[in-house]
Backbone as CSV, one residue per row, in Angstrom:
resi,resn,N_x,N_y,N_z,CA_x,CA_y,CA_z,C_x,C_y,C_z
1,UNK,0.845,-1.170,0.000,0.000,0.000,0.000,0.896,1.241,0.000
2,UNK,0.525,2.234,-0.797,1.285,3.480,-0.874,0.371,4.651,-0.517
3,UNK,0.955,5.820,-0.342,0.157,7.002,-0.015,-0.779,7.390,-1.153
4,UNK,-0.488,6.933,-2.381,-1.373,7.206,-3.517,-2.702,6.468,-3.375
5,UNK,-2.708,5.395,-2.589,-3.901,4.564,-2.437,-4.717,4.924,-1.202
6,UNK,-4.227,5.857,-0.399,-4.892,6.206,0.851,-5.544,7.573,0.698
7,UNK,-6.809,7.657,1.113,-7.609,8.853,0.884,-7.963,9.577,2.177
8,UNK,-8.034,10.876,2.062,-8.587,11.728,3.107,-9.857,12.332,2.529
9,UNK,-10.951,12.224,3.264,-12.232,12.748,2.796,-12.610,13.921,3.691
10,UNK,-12.805,15.068,3.080,-13.163,16.268,3.830,-14.460,16.035,4.601
11,UNK,-14.436,16.380,5.886,-15.620,16.223,6.718,-15.751,14.864,7.367
12,UNK,-14.834,13.945,7.067,-14.871,12.611,7.668,-13.549,12.362,8.391
13,UNK,-13.617,11.845,9.604,-12.380,11.581,10.337,-11.672,10.343,9.798
14,UNK,-10.380,10.270,9.999,-9.625,9.081,9.629,-9.186,9.066,8.182
15,UNK,-8.687,7.902,7.796,-8.187,7.681,6.438,-8.953,6.531,5.811
16,UNK,-8.994,6.515,4.486,-9.797,5.535,3.763,-9.029,4.942,2.598
17,UNK,-9.522,3.800,2.147,-8.966,3.127,0.986,-10.075,3.028,-0.053
18,UNK,-9.729,3.326,-1.308,-10.686,3.228,-2.414,-11.014,1.760,-2.643
19,UNK,-12.315,1.461,-2.786,-12.747,0.086,-3.033,-13.254,-0.068,-4.461
20,UNK,-14.200,0.778,-4.851,-14.792,0.654,-6.185,-15.540,1.931,-6.546
21,UNK,-15.852,2.025,-7.820,-16.659,3.139,-8.311,-18.124,2.800,-8.064
22,UNK,-18.882,3.785,-7.641,-20.320,3.611,-7.444,-21.052,4.444,-8.493
23,UNK,-22.343,4.247,-8.590,-23.123,4.963,-9.592,-23.010,6.478,-9.407
24,UNK,-23.085,6.950,-8.173,-23.073,8.389,-7.916,-21.859,8.845,-7.117
25,UNK,-20.798,8.079,-7.123,-19.616,8.457,-6.348,-18.611,7.323,-6.290
26,UNK,-18.099,7.079,-5.090,-17.147,5.983,-4.931,-17.378,5.283,-3.607
27,UNK,-16.970,4.025,-3.578,-17.075,3.224,-2.367,-15.697,3.210,-1.718
28,UNK,-15.674,3.543,-0.424,-14.423,3.564,0.322,-14.603,2.765,1.605
29,UNK,-13.479,2.374,2.209,-13.551,1.722,3.515,-12.480,2.311,4.420
30,UNK,-12.747,2.378,5.719,-11.753,2.914,6.648,-10.462,2.108,6.584
31,UNK,-9.346,2.776,6.756,-8.042,2.139,6.640,-7.875,0.991,7.626
32,UNK,-8.345,1.142,8.833,-8.198,0.089,9.833,-9.246,-1.001,9.710
33,UNK,-10.056,-0.964,8.675,-11.138,-1.922,8.511,-12.434,-1.316,9.024
34,UNK,-13.516,-1.904,8.662,-14.813,-1.388,9.091,-15.796,-1.401,7.943
35,UNK,-16.905,-0.743,8.152,-17.988,-0.728,7.185,-17.650,0.147,5.985
36,UNK,-17.869,-0.400,4.815,-17.670,0.372,3.584,-18.769,1.417,3.488
37,UNK,-18.438,2.536,2.871,-19.446,3.561,2.677,-19.298,4.186,1.306
38,UNK,-20.391,4.746,0.833,-20.393,5.421,-0.461,-20.375,6.919,-0.215
39,UNK,-19.465,7.592,-0.911,-19.420,9.051,-0.808,-19.782,9.627,-2.171
40,UNK,-20.479,10.750,-2.188,-20.898,11.341,-3.469,-19.720,11.906,-4.253
41,UNK,-19.931,12.070,-5.549,-18.880,12.582,-6.433,-18.408,13.976,-6.043
42,UNK,-19.277,14.772,-5.440,-18.891,16.142,-5.109,-18.133,16.251,-3.784
43,UNK,-17.816,15.141,-3.144,-17.016,15.157,-1.917,-15.584,15.538,-2.253
44,UNK,-14.964,16.276,-1.366,-13.568,16.661,-1.562,-12.692,15.521,-1.047
45,UNK,-12.047,14.811,-1.965,-11.209,13.662,-1.637,-9.792,13.934,-2.124
46,UNK,-8.808,13.666,-1.271,-7.400,13.834,-1.646,-6.643,12.570,-1.292
47,UNK,-5.691,12.199,-2.136,-4.788,11.120,-1.746,-3.702,11.742,-0.879
48,UNK,-3.147,10.968,0.025,-2.098,11.503,0.886,-0.865,11.885,0.080
49,UNK,-0.687,11.285,-1.078,0.454,11.630,-1.933,0.322,13.045,-2.496
50,UNK,-0.896,13.582,-2.527,-1.129,14.914,-3.092,-1.076,16.032,-2.052
51,UNK,-0.902,15.682,-0.788,-0.942,16.677,0.283,0.473,17.098,0.655
52,UNK,0.649,18.396,0.869,1.950,18.953,1.258,1.770,19.889,2.444
53,UNK,2.879,20.159,3.116,2.910,21.107,4.230,3.628,22.363,3.750
54,UNK,3.059,23.522,4.028,3.685,24.786,3.639,4.942,25.022,4.472
55,UNK,6.044,25.335,3.782,7.298,25.661,4.454,7.785,27.014,3.954
56,UNK,8.803,27.535,4.617,9.352,28.824,4.197,10.005,28.721,2.824
57,UNK,10.392,27.512,2.425,11.013,27.313,1.119,10.070,26.777,0.066
58,UNK,8.776,26.738,0.341,7.811,26.201,-0.618,6.858,25.242,0.064
59,UNK,6.890,23.987,-0.378,6.024,22.961,0.199,6.829,21.692,0.416
60,UNK,6.505,20.958,1.469,7.157,19.684,1.747,6.107,18.588,1.616
61,UNK,6.376,17.572,0.780,5.415,16.474,0.621,5.161,15.779,1.957
62,UNK,3.946,15.313,2.130,3.549,14.675,3.379,4.405,13.450,3.689
63,UNK,4.847,12.734,2.646,5.647,11.541,2.912,6.947,11.895,3.633
64,UNK,7.508,13.067,3.352,8.736,13.475,4.042,8.470,13.742,5.520
65,UNK,7.308,14.284,5.822,6.933,14.519,7.219,6.747,13.178,7.926
66,UNK,6.093,12.227,7.257,5.900,10.900,7.848,7.232,10.181,8.053
67,UNK,8.150,10.328,7.099,9.479,9.718,7.250,10.192,10.306,8.468
68,UNK,10.082,11.616,8.655,10.689,12.260,9.827,10.008,11.785,11.107
69,UNK,8.695,11.601,11.063,7.949,11.137,12.236,8.351,9.717,12.613
70,UNK,8.722,8.925,11.626,9.142,7.549,11.915,10.362,7.540,12.831
71,UNK,11.242,8.539,12.681,12.412,8.645,13.548,12.036,9.072,14.964
72,UNK,10.823,9.603,15.140,10.319,10.031,16.450,9.073,9.223,16.823
73,UNK,9.006,7.979,16.374,7.798,7.161,16.514,7.284,7.106,17.949
74,UNK,8.156,6.812,18.897,7.693,6.674,20.281,7.178,8.005,20.824
75,UNK,7.804,9.112,20.437,7.351,10.430,20.894,5.982,10.769,20.309
76,UNK,5.774,10.450,19.039,4.478,10.727,18.403,3.388,9.900,19.066
77,UNK,3.667,8.629,19.305,2.664,7.745,19.907,2.377,8.105,21.364
78,UNK,3.364,8.658,22.069,3.193,8.999,23.484,2.395,10.290,23.681
79,UNK,2.282,11.098,22.637,1.569,12.377,22.750,0.079,12.186,22.987
80,UNK,-0.484,13.059,23.801,-1.934,13.170,23.868,-2.281,14.251,22.843
81,UNK,-2.528,13.832,21.622,-2.647,14.751,20.489,-3.764,15.772,20.693
82,UNK,-4.851,15.356,21.312,-5.978,16.266,21.501,-5.723,17.311,22.586
83,UNK,-5.083,16.903,23.673,-4.980,17.792,24.836,-3.655,18.521,24.972
84,UNK,-2.559,17.922,24.543,-1.237,18.511,24.767,-0.802,19.323,23.549
85,UNK,-1.414,20.467,23.377,-1.219,21.285,22.182,0.216,21.783,22.046
86,UNK,0.812,22.201,23.148,2.182,22.724,23.093,3.171,21.642,22.679
87,UNK,2.982,20.424,23.189,3.874,19.319,22.826,3.710,18.955,21.353
88,UNK,2.478,19.021,20.848,2.230,18.746,19.428,2.978,19.765,18.575
89,UNK,2.873,21.039,18.933,3.555,22.087,18.171,5.071,21.934,18.249
90,UNK,5.575,21.585,19.420,7.021,21.421,19.580,7.531,20.255,18.739
91,UNK,6.842,19.108,18.804,7.274,17.944,18.034,7.131,18.201,16.538
92,UNK,6.051,18.842,16.127,5.880,19.147,14.711,7.004,20.062,14.236
93,UNK,7.424,20.980,15.090,8.543,21.855,14.766,9.839,21.091,14.575
94,UNK,9.991,19.964,15.263,11.162,19.110,15.057,11.050,18.337,13.748
95,UNK,9.830,17.927,13.401,9.619,17.169,12.166,9.751,18.061,10.936
96,UNK,9.214,19.262,11.028,9.238,20.220,9.917,9.706,21.568,10.482
97,UNK,11.015,21.731,10.671,11.515,22.947,11.326,11.184,24.239,10.581
98,UNK,11.000,24.154,9.276,10.767,25.370,8.490,9.308,25.546,8.065
99,UNK,8.360,24.956,8.834,6.952,25.110,8.445,6.515,26.563,8.630
100,UNK,5.572,26.981,7.796,5.066,28.360,7.869,4.025,28.443,8.983
101,UNK,4.390,29.106,10.061,3.528,29.154,11.241,2.176,29.812,10.972
102,UNK,2.118,30.753,10.052,0.847,31.430,9.783,-0.043,30.667,8.800
103,UNK,0.458,29.576,8.218,-0.349,28.791,7.268,-0.596,27.364,7.730
104,UNK,0.204,26.879,8.661,0.032,25.522,9.188,-0.510,25.665,10.606
105,UNK,-1.754,25.266,10.786,-2.441,25.443,12.062,-2.275,24.216,12.954
106,UNK,-2.589,24.398,14.230,-2.515,23.300,15.193,-3.354,22.110,14.722
107,UNK,-4.540,22.370,14.190,-5.409,21.286,13.709,-4.727,20.482,12.603
108,UNK,-3.952,21.149,11.746,-3.211,20.453,10.688,-2.145,19.547,11.303
109,UNK,-1.438,20.065,12.296,-0.390,19.289,12.964,-0.984,18.057,13.633
110,UNK,-2.109,18.247,14.323,-2.769,17.131,14.995,-3.224,16.084,13.984
111,UNK,-3.768,16.540,12.870,-4.240,15.621,11.835,-3.084,14.811,11.259
112,UNK,-1.957,15.456,10.979,-0.790,14.755,10.436,-0.317,13.684,11.419
113,UNK,-0.289,13.999,12.698,0.165,13.026,13.701,-0.826,11.871,13.832
114,UNK,-2.127,12.178,13.802,-3.129,11.102,13.851,-3.009,10.209,12.621
115,UNK,-2.827,10.823,11.448,-2.671,10.042,10.220,-1.441,9.149,10.307
116,UNK,-0.344,9.688,10.805,0.885,8.897,10.931,0.621,7.651,11.779
117,UNK,-0.048,7.827,12.906,-0.329,6.689,13.789,-1.235,5.683,13.079
118,UNK,-2.259,6.150,12.376,-3.144,5.251,11.627,-2.369,4.450,10.581
119,UNK,-1.473,5.120,9.870,-0.687,4.448,8.830,0.242,3.404,9.430
120,UNK,0.895,3.739,10.522,1.796,2.778,11.170,1.008,1.585,11.709
121,UNK,-0.153,1.861,12.302,-0.991,0.777,12.818,-1.508,-0.114,11.691
122,UNK,-1.632,0.445,10.492,-2.077,-0.333,9.327,-0.920,-1.104,8.694
123,UNK,0.288,-0.947,9.249,1.427,-1.719,8.766,2.324,-1.010,7.779
124,UNK,2.092,0.258,7.522,2.937,0.996,6.584,4.248,1.358,7.270
125,UNK,5.346,0.916,6.684,6.673,1.170,7.257,7.404,2.282,6.519
126,UNK,7.224,2.334,5.200,7.921,3.313,4.367,6.885,4.174,3.669
127,UNK,7.145,5.467,3.616,6.162,6.404,3.101,6.556,7.027,1.775
128,UNK,7.838,6.959,1.422,8.312,7.591,0.187,7.707,6.892,-1.024
129,UNK,7.357,7.666,-2.064,6.863,7.037,-3.290,7.964,6.198,-3.924
130,UNK,7.578,5.236,-4.739,8.547,4.314,-5.343,9.623,5.040,-6.121
131,UNK,9.255,6.113,-6.853,10.243,6.847,-7.644,11.315,7.439,-6.739
132,UNK,10.914,7.978,-5.584,11.878,8.594,-4.668,12.793,7.525,-4.079
133,UNK,12.237,6.354,-3.753,13.055,5.280,-3.204,14.055,4.786,-4.235
134,UNK,13.629,4.676,-5.516,14.542,4.240,-6.567,15.673,5.235,-6.740
135,UNK,15.361,6.530,-6.651,16.382,7.563,-6.778,17.418,7.457,-5.681
136,UNK,17.003,7.092,-4.482,17.938,6.936,-3.366,18.811,5.714,-3.602
137,UNK,18.212,4.628,-4.096,18.970,3.399,-4.331,20.030,3.585,-5.409
138,UNK,19.718,4.382,-6.433,20.655,4.560,-7.530,21.787,5.501,-7.162
139,UNK,21.544,6.441,-6.207,22.524,7.466,-5.846,23.565,6.913,-5.004
């Protein structure tokens, strides 16, 4: 499974996997398993591969943030993401030191950390797209 196959649906918590096309939308299922649901075509759906974090130098792909979080796995998992706002901001600052503070909100940081935990719990170990991994292997 890659980040291209994992979906975020606006207005719905968690992450989803595409199952099939439906007559008026698409059928998705929660990443950790559960009941499949149909979402309408006009729903705002993004793959995690298409999401980036605003930085002072442009944008950083989400997979790079997840790769950095993997190095801080125990710290991310130990956080009380909902209640310990200062710790979330501090850890996010370590993961993405150059994030744009006026464009990346606390809710975004919390969502990224929750997504990271969901992905790890689903068994995802590596987050880089295949092309990026091949580039590292060849270099």
